C-alpha positions as CSV (number, residue, x, y, z in Angstrom):
1,M,0.0,0.0,0.0
2,G,1.3,3.4,-0.9
3,F,1.4,6.6,1.1
4,Q,-1.4,9.2,1.0
5,S,-0.7,12.7,0.0
6,K,-0.8,15.3,2.7
7,V,-2.1,18.9,2.5
8,N,0.3,21.1,4.4
9,L,-1.0,24.6,5.0
10,K,1.1,27.4,6.4
11,P,-0.9,29.8,8.5
12,G,0.0,33.5,8.3
13,R,1.0,33.4,4.7
14,G,-2.2,34.9,3.3
15,V,-3.8,31.6,2.5
16,R,-7.6,31.8,2.7
17,S,-9.4,28.7,4.1
18,A,-11.4,28.5,0.8
19,Y,-8.2,27.8,-1.1
20,A,-7.2,25.2,1.4
21,D,-10.6,23.5,1.4
22,V,-10.7,23.2,-2.4
23,V,-7.2,21.8,-2.6
24,K,-7.7,19.4,0.4
25,T,-10.9,18.1,-1.2
26,E,-9.1,17.4,-4.5
27,V,-6.2,15.7,-2.8
28,E,-8.5,13.5,-0.8
29,R,-10.4,12.6,-4.0
30,M,-7.1,11.7,-5.7
31,N,-6.0,9.7,-2.6
32,S,-9.0,7.5,-2.9
33,G,-7.9,6.4,-6.4
34,Y,-4.1,6.4,-6.3
35,H,-1.6,5.1,-3.9
36,L,1.9,6.6,-4.3
37,P,5.1,4.8,-3.3
38,A,6.2,7.7,-1.2
39,R,4.6,10.6,0.7
40,L,3.8,13.7,-1.4
41,R,3.1,17.0,0.2
42,V,0.8,19.5,-1.3
43,T,1.2,23.1,-0.1
44,V,-0.9,26.2,-0.8
45,K,0.9,29.5,-0.3
46,R,0.7,33.1,-1.3
47,C,3.3,33.9,-4.0
48,K,4.5,37.2,-5.5
49,R,2.0,38.7,-7.9
50,N,4.5,38.5,-10.7
51,A,5.8,35.0,-9.8
52,R,7.3,33.2,-12.8
53,F,5.6,29.9,-11.8
54,L,2.3,29.5,-10.1
55,A,2.6,25.9,-9.3
56,Y,5.8,23.8,-9.0
57,Y,7.2,20.5,-7.8
58,S,10.3,20.1,-5.6
59,T,11.9,16.7,-6.2
60,S,14.2,17.0,-3.2
61,R,11.2,17.7,-0.8
62,R,8.6,15.6,-2.7
63,K,6.3,18.6,-2.5
64,I,3.8,20.3,-4.9
65,T,3.3,24.0,-4.2
66,L,0.2,25.8,-5.5
67,C,0.2,29.5,-5.4
68,T,-3.1,31.3,-4.5
69,N,-2.7,33.3,-7.7
70,Y,-3.0,30.1,-9.7
71,I,-6.1,29.0,-7.8
72,D,-7.6,32.5,-8.6
73,D,-6.9,31.9,-12.3
74,L,-8.6,28.5,-12.1
75,Y,-11.7,30.0,-10.5
76,R,-11.9,32.7,-13.2
77,A,-11.5,30.2,-16.0
78,A,-14.2,27.9,-14.5
79,E,-16.6,30.8,-14.5
80,N,-16.3,31.3,-18.2
């Protein structure tokens, strides 16, 4: 059996709970269908407005970081 992903939220970084809830729900949904061979962290954080990347993966930390800017863009795209 593989490891489950874990949502790691950093308080005080400008992350609204709505962002965290959406990402947590999606990670839990993926966990029900996939079992990874190692733990994978998913972090939501506030990034600079002109950040070059809005989501990225760190191989050394086995962590996906989603910027709140990216989540804003996804919401706007879903409305259209």
